[in-house]
C-alpha positions as CSV (number, residue, x, y, z in Angstrom):
1,M,12.8,71.3,18.8
2,S,14.6,72.5,15.7
3,I,13.0,72.5,12.3
4,G,15.3,69.8,11.1
5,R,14.6,67.5,14.1
6,D,10.9,68.2,13.7
7,S,11.1,67.2,10.0
8,A,12.9,64.0,10.9
9,T,10.2,63.2,13.5
10,R,7.5,63.7,10.9
11,E,9.4,61.4,8.5
12,R,9.6,58.6,11.0
13,H,5.9,59.0,11.8
14,E,4.9,59.0,8.1
15,I,7.0,56.1,7.0
16,G,7.1,54.1,10.2
17,C,9.2,53.9,13.4
18,K,11.4,51.2,11.9
19,L,12.9,50.9,8.4
20,P,15.7,48.9,6.8
21,V,18.8,50.9,6.9
22,R,19.3,50.5,3.2
23,Q,16.2,50.2,1.1
24,I,15.3,51.5,-2.3
25,R,12.4,53.9,-2.2
26,A,11.1,55.4,-5.4
27,H,8.1,56.6,-7.4
28,F,7.2,53.8,-9.8
29,D,4.4,52.0,-11.6
30,E,4.1,48.7,-13.3
31,R,6.5,49.7,-16.1
32,T,8.7,52.5,-15.1
33,V,10.6,53.9,-12.1
34,R,11.5,57.6,-11.6
35,V,15.0,58.9,-11.1
36,Y,16.3,62.4,-10.7
37,Q,19.2,64.4,-12.2
38,T,20.1,68.0,-12.2
39,Y,21.8,69.8,-15.1
40,S,22.5,73.2,-16.7
41,A,19.8,74.8,-18.8
42,E,21.8,73.9,-21.9
43,I,21.7,70.2,-21.3
44,A,18.2,70.2,-19.8
45,D,16.6,72.1,-22.7
46,I,18.0,69.6,-25.2
47,A,16.9,66.7,-23.0
48,M,13.3,68.0,-22.8
49,A,13.1,68.7,-26.5
50,S,14.5,65.3,-27.5
51,Q,13.2,63.3,-24.5
52,T,16.7,61.8,-24.1
53,F,20.2,63.1,-23.4
54,K,22.3,64.5,-26.3
55,S,25.5,66.6,-26.5
56,P,26.7,68.5,-24.6
57,F,25.7,65.7,-22.3
58,S,28.7,63.3,-22.1
59,R,28.5,59.6,-22.3
60,Q,32.1,59.4,-21.3
61,R,31.4,60.4,-17.7
62,M,29.7,58.4,-15.0
63,T,26.1,59.4,-15.0
64,W,24.5,59.2,-11.5
65,I,20.8,58.7,-11.1
66,K,18.9,59.0,-7.8
67,P,15.4,57.8,-7.0
68,S,15.2,60.0,-3.9
69,F,13.8,63.5,-4.6
70,T,14.9,64.9,-1.3
71,W,18.4,63.5,-1.7
72,M,18.6,65.1,-5.1
73,M,17.5,68.4,-3.5
74,H,20.2,68.1,-0.9
75,R,22.9,67.4,-3.5
76,S,21.8,70.3,-5.8
77,G,20.8,72.8,-3.1
78,W,17.2,72.7,-4.4
79,G,18.6,73.1,-7.9
80,T,20.6,76.3,-7.2
81,K,24.1,75.0,-7.5
82,S,26.1,75.9,-10.6
83,G,25.4,73.5,-13.4
84,Q,22.5,72.0,-11.5
85,E,19.9,74.7,-12.0
86,R,17.3,72.4,-13.7
87,V,15.8,69.5,-12.0
88,L,14.7,66.6,-14.2
89,A,12.5,63.7,-13.3
90,I,13.3,60.8,-15.7
91,D,11.0,57.8,-15.9
92,I,12.9,54.8,-17.0
93,L,12.0,51.2,-17.7
94,R,12.1,49.0,-14.6
95,D,13.7,46.3,-16.6
96,G,16.6,48.7,-17.3
97,F,16.8,49.9,-13.7
98,E,17.0,46.3,-12.4
99,W,19.5,45.3,-15.1
100,A,21.7,48.2,-13.8
101,L,21.4,47.0,-10.2
102,A,22.1,43.3,-11.2
103,N,25.3,44.4,-13.0
104,S,26.6,46.8,-10.4
105,C,29.3,47.0,-7.8
106,T,29.5,49.1,-4.7
107,S,31.9,52.0,-4.9
108,H,33.6,50.9,-1.7
109,F,34.2,47.5,-0.2
110,D,31.2,46.2,1.7
111,S,31.7,43.0,3.8
112,S,28.0,42.4,3.8
113,V,28.0,42.0,0.1
114,Y,31.5,40.6,-0.8
115,S,33.4,37.8,0.8
116,S,36.8,39.6,0.3
117,V,38.4,42.7,-1.0
118,E,39.8,40.7,-3.8
119,E,36.3,39.6,-4.9
120,W,35.1,43.2,-4.7
121,R,38.0,44.5,-6.8
122,S,37.4,41.8,-9.4
123,I,33.7,42.8,-9.8
124,L,34.5,46.5,-9.7
125,G,36.9,46.1,-12.6
126,R,34.3,44.6,-14.9
127,S,31.1,46.3,-13.8
128,P,29.6,49.2,-15.7
129,V,27.5,50.4,-12.7
130,R,28.4,51.8,-9.3
131,I,26.3,51.8,-6.2
132,Q,26.5,54.2,-3.3
133,W,24.3,54.5,-0.2
134,D,24.0,58.0,1.4
135,P,21.9,59.3,4.2
136,E,18.3,59.9,3.1
137,R,17.1,63.5,3.7
138,T,14.1,65.0,5.3
139,I,12.0,67.7,3.6
140,T,14.4,70.2,5.3
141,L,17.3,68.2,3.9
142,E,18.5,67.0,7.3
143,A,20.1,63.5,7.4
144,L,18.0,60.6,8.4
145,P,19.2,57.3,9.9
146,W,18.3,55.3,6.8
147,R,20.0,55.5,3.4
148,A,19.1,56.3,-0.2
149,I,20.7,54.7,-3.2
150,Q,22.7,56.4,-5.9
151,V,23.3,54.5,-9.1
152,G,26.2,55.4,-11.3
153,L,26.0,54.4,-15.0
154,G,29.1,54.1,-17.2
155,G,30.1,52.4,-20.4
156,R,27.4,50.2,-21.9
157,A,25.1,51.1,-18.9
158,V,24.9,54.8,-19.8
159,N,24.4,54.0,-23.5
160,A,21.5,51.7,-22.6
161,Y,20.1,54.4,-20.3
162,V,20.2,57.1,-23.0
163,D,19.2,54.9,-26.0
164,Q,16.8,52.4,-24.5
165,W,15.5,52.9,-21.0
166,I,14.2,56.5,-21.0
167,V,10.4,56.6,-21.4
168,R,9.9,60.3,-20.5
169,I,11.7,63.3,-19.1
170,N,9.8,66.0,-17.1
171,D,11.2,69.3,-15.8
172,V,10.3,69.6,-12.1
173,T,12.3,72.6,-11.3
174,S,9.2,74.7,-10.5
175,L,8.0,72.0,-8.1
176,A,11.4,72.0,-6.4
177,R,11.2,75.8,-6.1
178,E,7.6,75.6,-4.7
179,I,8.6,73.0,-2.1
180,E,11.6,75.0,-1.1
181,K,9.4,78.1,-0.6
182,F,7.2,76.3,1.9
183,V,10.2,74.9,3.7
184,A,11.7,78.4,4.0
185,R,8.4,79.5,5.6
186,H,8.5,76.6,8.0
187,D,5.3,75.3,6.5
188,L,6.4,71.7,6.5
189,E,2.9,70.3,6.1
190,Q,2.5,72.0,2.7
191,A,6.0,71.1,1.7
192,M,5.5,67.4,2.5
193,A,2.2,67.4,0.7
194,L,3.9,68.4,-2.5
195,R,6.9,66.1,-2.2
196,P,6.7,63.2,-4.7
197,V,5.5,60.0,-3.1
198,E,8.2,57.3,-2.9
199,K,7.4,53.7,-1.8
200,P,9.6,50.7,-1.1
201,Y,10.7,49.3,-4.5
202,P,10.3,45.5,-4.8
203,L,13.4,43.7,-5.9
204,P,14.3,40.0,-6.4
205,K,16.3,38.8,-3.4
206,E,19.4,38.2,-5.4
207,I,19.5,41.7,-6.7
208,A,18.7,43.2,-3.3
209,D,21.5,41.3,-1.7
210,G,23.9,42.3,-4.5
211,V,23.4,46.0,-3.9
212,G,23.5,45.7,-0.1
213,C,19.9,46.2,0.7
214,T,19.2,45.3,4.4
215,A,16.3,43.5,5.9
216,V,17.2,44.4,9.4
217,C,15.2,47.3,10.8
218,E,16.7,49.9,13.1
219,E,15.3,52.9,15.0
């Protein structure tokens, strides 16, 4: 069995044989939920010092936040890609996170969410938030059958994120490097022990339905 397949098997055993295909999993407490972003040292240093995002961070661009640590590691190559060398864990207010989801639109037409392409286009045109579902990743960054959510913030949503929702920002680059080191050594037990714990995030049914969460479980 390959390392990737072995990791996927471990994931299924740890989380359960069956999972909803699209389910938000995150590290959270009663007040906050954790999302991840990766940036250059220039942006990350200012964010750490001010505990929010300031120039050269741009509010004019869509800002994508991801609750899944391993998906962020897949996207950034464990924080090694150009402009993504620093891994930040941002704890934001759950009220803000849920507002974003309630005011979102999927990036692509989804017949399970919208009754027609016309309805989707209408909502897309006025929504400040985009939703995408991408394959979740194992600790070795192999694709899993279920999906992880990406939340894109633009306009008033990114302003609220920067000015109101952020409670704390931690630099977890060293954690990412340590986990990657154990993965490279094929010590998946140690790698998985260090990985942040992410649990199913409870959502009101209306919000869950609006972002395309699924209740149907599949192998």
